[in-house]
C-alpha positions in Angstrom: -14.2 -63.4 -44.5 -17.1 -61.1 -42.6 -18.4 -59.3 -45.4 -21.2 -61.8 -46.5 -23.2 -61.1 -43.0 -25.2 -58.1 -42.4 -24.1 -55.2 -40.0 -25.5 -55.0 -36.4 -26.6 -51.8 -37.0 -29.7 -53.9 -39.2 -30.8 -54.9 -35.7 -31.8 -51.2 -34.9 -33.0 -50.5 -38.1 -30.4 -47.8 -38.5 -32.3 -45.5 -36.3 -29.7 -43.1 -34.8 -30.9 -42.8 -31.1 -30.4 -46.3 -30.4 -27.8 -46.8 -32.8 -25.5 -44.0 -30.9 -26.6 -45.0 -27.5 -25.2 -48.8 -27.7 -21.8 -47.0 -29.9 -21.1 -44.1 -27.1 -21.8 -46.7 -24.2 -19.5 -49.6 -26.0 -16.6 -46.7 -26.2 -17.2 -45.6 -22.7 -17.1 -48.4 -21.4 -13.9 -49.7 -23.4 -12.1 -46.6 -22.4 -12.8 -47.2 -18.8 -12.1 -50.4 -18.8 -8.1 -50.0 -20.6 -7.7 -46.8 -17.7 -8.0 -49.7 -15.2 -5.2 -52.1 -16.8 -3.1 -49.0 -17.1 -3.6 -48.2 -13.7 -2.7 -51.8 -11.8 0.1 -51.8 -14.6 1.5 -48.4 -13.0 1.1 -49.5 -9.7 2.8 -53.1 -10.0 5.8 -51.4 -11.7 5.8 -48.7 -8.5 5.2 -51.6 -5.7 7.7 -54.5 -6.9 7.2 -55.7 -3.3 4.0 -56.8 -3.4 3.3 -60.3 -3.4 1.4 -61.9 -6.0 2.3 -59.6 -8.4 1.7 -61.4 -11.5 -2.0 -62.3 -10.8 -2.4 -58.4 -11.2 -0.9 -58.4 -14.6 -3.2 -61.3 -15.3 -6.0 -59.1 -14.3 -5.1 -56.3 -16.2 -4.7 -58.5 -19.0 -8.4 -59.9 -18.6 -9.7 -56.3 -18.2 -8.0 -55.1 -21.0 -9.8 -58.0 -23.2 -13.0 -57.1 -22.0 -12.5 -53.5 -23.0 -11.2 -54.8 -26.3 -14.6 -56.5 -26.8 -16.8 -53.8 -26.1 -14.9 -51.8 -28.9 -15.5 -54.8 -31.5 -19.3 -54.0 -30.4 -19.3 -50.5 -31.4 -17.3 -51.2 -34.8 -19.5 -54.2 -35.9 -22.8 -51.4 -35.9 -21.4 -50.4 -39.3 -18.6 -53.6 -40.3 -19.6 -57.2 -40.3 -16.3 -58.1 -38.6 -18.2 -60.7 -36.6 -15.2 -63.3 -36.6 -13.1 -61.4 -35.4 -15.3 -60.6 -33.0 -15.5 -63.9 -32.0 -12.1 -64.5 -31.8 -11.2 -61.5 -29.0 -14.4 -63.1 -27.1 -12.5 -66.5 -27.2 -9.6 -65.0 -26.3 -11.4 -62.9 -23.2 -12.9 -66.1 -22.8 -9.7 -68.2 -21.8 -8.3 -65.5 -20.3 -11.0 -64.9 -18.0 -11.0 -68.8 -17.1 -7.5 -68.9 -16.6 -8.0 -65.8 -14.0 -10.4 -67.6 -11.9 -8.4 -70.6 -11.9 -5.7 -68.3 -10.3 -7.8 -66.7 -8.3 -8.9 -70.2 -6.6 -5.8 -71.3 -6.0 -4.0 -68.5 -4.6 -6.7 -67.6 -2.4 -6.1 -69.7 0.9 -2.4 -67.6 0.8 -3.7 -64.3 0.6 -6.4 -65.1 3.1 -3.0 -66.2 5.3 -0.8 -63.2 4.1 -0.9 -61.0 7.0 -2.5 -58.0 6.2 -1.2 -54.3 5.9 -3.0 -53.5 9.1 -1.5 -56.1 10.8 1.9 -55.7 9.8 1.7 -52.2 10.7 0.2 -53.1 14.3 3.0 -55.1 14.8 5.7 -52.9 13.6 4.2 -50.4 15.6 4.2 -52.2 18.6 7.8 -53.1 18.0 9.1 -48.8 17.5 7.2 -48.2 20.8 9.2 -50.7 22.9 12.2 -49.3 21.2 11.1 -45.7 21.8 10.1 -46.3 25.4 13.3 -47.2 26.3 15.2 -44.4 23.6 12.6 -42.1 25.1 13.9 -42.3 29.1 17.4 -41.8 28.1 16.7 -38.6 25.9 14.5 -37.0 28.4 17.3 -37.1 30.9 19.7 -35.7 27.9 17.1 -33.2 27.0 16.6 -31.7 30.3 20.1 -31.5 31.0 20.7 -29.6 27.4 17.2 -27.5 27.7 18.5 -26.5 31.9 22.0 -25.5 30.2 20.1 -23.4 27.5 18.0 -21.5 29.7 21.0 -20.8 31.9 23.1 -19.8 29.2 20.2 -17.5 28.0 18.9 -16.1 31.2 22.6 -15.0 31.6 23.3 -13.6 28.1 19.9 -11.7 28.5 20.9 -10.3 32.2 24.1 -9.2 30.6 22.7 -8.0 27.5 20.0 -6.0 29.7 22.7 -4.5 31.9 24.8 -3.5 29.4 22.0 -1.7 27.4 20.9 -0.1 31.1 24.7 0.8 32.0 25.3 2.6 28.4 21.9 4.2 27.6 22.0 7.9 27.2 19.1 8.0 29.8 19.4 8.5 33.6 18.3 4.8 35.0 18.3 3.9 38.7 16.5 1.5 40.7 15.4 2.0 44.5 14.7 -0.2 47.1 11.3 -0.7 49.1 13.8 0.7 51.8 13.8 3.9 49.9 18.2 2.9 49.1 20.0 3.2 45.7 20.7 -0.2 44.1 22.1 0.7 40.6 23.1 3.6 39.5 24.0 3.7 35.3 26.6 6.0 33.7 23.7 8.1 32.1 22.8 8.9 35.8 26.4 9.8 36.7 26.2 12.2 33.5 23.2 13.5 33.5 23.1 14.5 37.8 27.3 14.7 38.0 26.8 12.0 40.7 29.6 8.6 39.8 27.6 5.7 41.2 30.0 4.6 43.9 29.1 8.1 45.7 25.0 7.2 45.3 24.7 3.3 45.7 23.5 2.1 48.8 22.8 5.7 50.2 18.9 7.3 50.9 18.0 8.4 47.3 15.9 11.5 48.4 18.7 12.9 51.2 21.7 12.3 48.2 19.5 14.3 45.5 18.1 16.8 47.7 18.7 20.7 46.3 19.2 19.4 42.7 15.6 19.7 41.7 12.2 22.0 42.1 10.0 19.1 43.3 10.4 16.5 46.5 9.0 12.3 46.1 6.0 12.9 48.1 5.4 9.8 50.4 1.5 9.3 49.0 3.2 9.3 44.9 4.9 6.3 46.5 1.3 4.6 47.6 -0.1 5.8 44.9 2.5 3.8 42.6 1.9 1.1 44.7 -1.9 0.8 44.9 -2.0 1.7 40.6 0.9 -0.4 39.6 1.6 2.3 36.8 4.4 4.8 36.2 4.3 8.0 37.4 5.8 10.7 35.0 6.6 14.5 35.7 8.7 16.9 33.9 10.9 19.2 37.0 13.9 21.5 36.3 17.4 19.5 37.5 20.0 21.9 38.5 23.9 21.0 38.3 26.5 21.6 40.4 27.2 25.2 38.5 23.8 26.2 39.0 22.5 25.7 35.2 19.0 24.3 35.1 18.5 21.5 33.1 14.8 20.3 32.0 14.2 16.2 33.0 11.4 14.5 32.3 11.2 12.0 35.2 9.3 8.5 35.1 8.9 6.0 38.2 7.9 3.0 38.1 6.9 -0.2 40.9 9.1 -3.0 40.1 7.5 -6.6 41.0 8.5 -10.6 41.6 7.3 -13.1 39.5 4.6 -13.2 42.3 3.8 -9.7 42.0 5.2 -8.2 45.0 7.1 -5.0 45.3 10.9 -5.0 45.1 11.6 -1.7 45.0 11.3 1.6 42.4 12.7 1.6 38.8 13.6 6.0 38.2 14.5 7.1 34.6 15.5 10.8 33.8 15.4 11.9 30.4 17.3 15.2 29.6 14.8 16.8 27.4 16.5 20.4 27.5 17.4 20.7 23.8 14.2 19.6 22.9 12.1 21.9 25.3 14.3 24.7 23.7 14.0 23.6 20.5 9.7 23.5 21.0 9.9 26.9 22.0 12.1 27.9 19.6 9.5 26.4 16.8 6.8 28.0 18.4 8.5 31.5 18.7 9.3 31.1 14.7 5.9 30.0 14.1 3.9 33.1 16.1 6.2 35.1 14.0 5.9 33.0 10.6 2.1 33.9 11.4 2.6 37.5 12.1 4.7 38.0 9.1 2.5 36.4 7.2 -0.7 38.0 8.0 1.2 41.4 7.7 2.2 40.4 4.2 -1.4 39.3 3.6 -2.5 42.8 4.5 -0.3 44.7 2.7 -1.0 42.5 -0.6 -4.5 43.1 -0.2 -4.0 47.2 1.0 -1.7 47.3 -2.2 -4.0 45.8 -4.3 -6.9 48.2 -3.4 -5.1 51.3 -4.1 -3.2 50.0 -6.9 -6.1 49.1 -8.6 -8.4 51.9 -7.8 -5.6 54.4 -9.7 -5.5 52.2 -12.5 -9.3 51.6 -12.9 -9.2 55.5 -12.9 -6.6 55.7 -15.4 -8.6 53.3 -18.0 -12.1 55.2 -17.4 -9.8 58.3 -18.3 -8.2 56.8 -21.4 -11.7 55.6 -22.6 -13.2 58.9 -22.1 -10.1 60.6 -24.3 -10.3 57.7 -26.7 -14.1 58.5 -27.4 -13.5 62.3 -27.7 -10.6 62.6 -29.9 -10.1 59.4 -31.2 -11.0 61.1 -34.6 -8.4 63.7 -34.5 -5.3 60.8 -33.8 -3.7 59.2 -36.4 -3.6 55.9 -36.7 0.1 55.6 -34.5 -1.4 57.6 -32.2 -4.9 55.5 -31.5 -2.4 52.5 -31.6 -0.7 54.1 -28.3 -3.6 54.9 -27.0 -4.7 51.3 -27.0 -1.9 50.1 -25.8 -1.7 52.3 -22.7 -5.3 51.2 -22.3 -4.6 47.3 -22.4 -1.7 48.1 -20.1 -3.7 49.4 -17.6 -5.9 46.2 -17.6 -3.0 44.0 -17.9 -1.7 45.2 -14.7 -5.0 45.4 -12.9 -5.4 42.0 -13.6 -1.5 41.0 -12.3 -2.3 42.9 -9.4 -5.5 40.7 -8.8 -3.4 37.8 -9.5 -0.9 38.3 -7.0 -3.4 39.3 -4.1 -4.7 36.0 -5.1 -1.6 33.7 -4.7 -0.7 35.8 -1.4 -3.6 34.2 0.1 -3.7 30.4 -1.9 -3.8 27.7 1.0 -4.9 29.9 3.8 -8.6 29.6 4.2 -9.6 26.4 2.3 -11.9 23.7 4.0 -11.8 20.1 3.0 -15.2 18.6 2.5 -16.9 15.3 0.4 -16.4 16.2 -3.6 -18.4 15.1 -6.6 -15.5 15.7 -9.2 -18.0 15.3 -11.7 -20.1 17.6 -10.8 -17.5 20.3 -9.4 -16.2 19.8 -13.1 -19.9 20.6 -14.8 -19.9 23.9 -13.1 -15.7 25.2 -14.2 -17.5 24.0 -18.0 -20.5 25.8 -17.9 -18.4 28.9 -16.6 -16.2 28.6 -20.0 -19.1 27.6 -21.8 -18.7 31.0 -24.4 -14.8 29.9 -24.8 -15.2 26.6 -25.3 -18.2 26.9 -28.0 -16.2 29.5 -29.7 -13.0 27.6 -30.0 -14.8 24.7 -30.9 -13.1 22.5 -28.2 -13.8 18.6 -27.9 -14.0 17.9 -23.8 -13.7 14.3 -23.2 -14.3 13.4 -19.3 -13.4 9.9 -18.0 -13.5 8.6 -14.5 -13.2 11.1 -11.8 -13.7 9.5 -8.3 -15.4 11.4 -5.3 -12.6 12.6 -3.0 -12.0 14.6 0.0 -11.0 18.1 -0.9 -11.7 21.8 -1.0 -13.7 22.9 -4.0 -12.0 25.8 -5.0 -9.1 24.7 -5.3 -10.8 22.0 -7.8 -11.8 24.5 -9.5 -8.9 26.8 -9.5 -6.9 23.5 -11.3 -9.8 22.6 -13.4 -10.4 26.6 -15.0 -6.4 26.9 -15.4 -5.8 24.1 -17.3 -8.8 24.1 -19.5 -8.3 27.7 -20.2 -5.0 26.8 -21.0 -5.8 24.4 -23.3 -8.2 26.3 -25.4 -5.6 29.1 -25.2 -2.2 26.8 -26.2 -4.0 25.2 -29.7 -2.6 27.1 -32.7 -5.2 26.9 -36.0 -7.2 23.9 -34.5 -9.9 23.0 -32.6 -9.1 22.4 -28.9 -9.1 18.5 -27.9 -9.2 18.0 -24.3 -8.9 14.8 -22.4 -9.8 15.0 -18.5 -9.4 11.9 -16.3 -7.9 10.0 -13.2 -5.7 7.3 -12.5 -5.3 5.1 -9.3 -1.7 4.7 -7.5 -0.2 3.4 -4.6 -0.4 6.9 -2.6 -4.2 7.8 -4.3 -5.2 9.7 -7.3 -3.3 11.0 -9.7 -6.0 13.3 -12.3 -4.4 14.6 -15.6 -5.7 17.1 -18.5 -4.5 16.2 -21.5 -4.7 18.6 -24.8 -3.5 18.7 -28.3 -1.6 21.9 -28.0 1.6 23.2 -29.4 3.5 21.6 -26.5 6.3 22.9 -24.3 9.8 22.7 -25.3 12.2 21.0 -22.9 14.6 24.1 -22.2 11.1 25.6 -20.9 10.0 23.3 -18.6 11.4 25.1 -15.4 9.5 28.4 -16.1 6.2 26.5 -16.3 4.8 26.7 -12.5 7.0 30.1 -11.6 5.4 33.3 -10.9 5.1 35.7 -13.6 6.7 33.4 -16.1 5.7 34.0 -19.4 6.6 31.0 -22.2 5.2 33.5 -25.2 5.0 36.9 -26.0 1.5 38.9 -24.8 0.5 39.6 -28.3 1.0 35.8 -29.4 -0.9 34.5 -26.2 -2.6 37.0 -23.6 -2.1 36.2 -20.1 0.1 37.6 -16.9 2.3 34.0 -15.8 0.0 33.6 -12.4 -2.5 30.9 -13.4 0.0 27.5 -13.3 1.8 29.2 -10.2 -1.4 29.5 -8.3 -2.6 26.4 -8.7 1.2 25.1 -8.2 0.8 26.7 -4.4 -2.7 26.0 -4.0 -1.5 21.8 -4.2 2.0 22.1 -2.3 0.1 24.0 0.8 -2.1 20.5 0.8 0.7 18.4 0.1 0.4 17.5 -3.6 1.9 18.5 -6.4 1.8 19.2 -10.0 4.0 18.2 -13.3 3.7 17.7 -16.8 4.9 15.8 -19.9 4.6 17.4 -23.6 5.9 16.8 -26.9 7.1 19.9 -28.2 5.6 18.9 -31.6 2.5 19.3 -30.3 0.7 18.2 -27.2 0.9 18.2 -23.5 -0.3 16.1 -20.0 -0.3 17.5 -16.7 -1.2 15.4 -14.1 -1.4 16.3 -10.2 -2.4 14.8 -7.0 -4.1 16.3 -4.3 -2.0 14.9 -1.3 -2.5 14.1 1.9 -3.9 16.8 3.7 -6.4 17.6 1.1 
């Protein structure tokens, strides 16, 4: 029926710009029209109490029909369905006319219908009148309950506070303005060997006379009232058997709610054991410091005294080798070489032992650029890195607060071990760090021979070697020195290893670094 007609697109000479402008606009309008009746329908479904809800449905139908006309405006750009489009427009016209007539008829009723605001005002007025009557009754009840709760809470708080004071291990007492003892808890009875019945109501200064070295100077009392701050001092307290106890006293003003003085509170705490413990700690600390100093002096002296003969032995062995090497057979030459190497190894162990004994005593904390310090370590190890063909990868390293010598010692040992324990292949070494909750964790990964689980406990022990000296040289001090350096600063070192190859050493610097 619609085929003989020409599509509407001919009117625009099929120009894409104007054609799509109309099509897109019609589609957007249609979508908007369809969304409005959907919203109205949802609103009417949720609010069935609203009057004239059928009119809302009629409006929704009218808007839906209008949106459909725009859909056909877009379709007829290509398809000449003008009869169908006309029928849709006719339907829309009928619905529009019917909607207009119904709107005119219900308008007087809608105008007379109370608005939500008016209904709200009437309802609020009624509620206010009811609430006003109820409020008067509630206030009386609330005041009564509040007073009961306050009295109960106050009574419980006072009872709890009294129990805390009574059962406290500290001596707690109160004195009136006249200097009379008003309260005296169990702690005071036990510490001062005076029951409450014997002292309450008596003069505080006179009762305690002879039990302590310090007298309560009246100027102290004036000072407390003027500053309204506690006066604290330590005193020697003498029991009935003349036993001396060290007691820490606190004398504080007691004021009422208006800031007027009521009396004084006195708290005494027996610190005899703490005082003795502190003296013992100080004594042990001095003894330990003296012992460490003696040990360090001995280690230095032993190192110096032993190093000189060893170096002399080494030089004499070298001289002897040059003079009689041609006269010795192969086995005799081997013995001479082993003696020379033993002298050098022993000298290295003595030097390492001295460094181990002094580790952690003289380090200073500074701002450290880890990358810069690592570059210096790598430069000092250029020869061994080049000779081994090692591939060294440095990942992120932060700036930290630590001692440079500790960091150099750690990296030198870990890099040196990564090179040393890589058998028949080029070492692959990765150095980096990860952020954790407790600070930075640093790591050195390698592709070496790995560490068997049964030997894990020996790794950081002094003079513990996991392999024969002829296979891997060393004296078993390096990692022990690293572990002690970190432990002296509150840090630690640990590792993960695959026995088939590859190890990762982790270390944290601690909060003292």
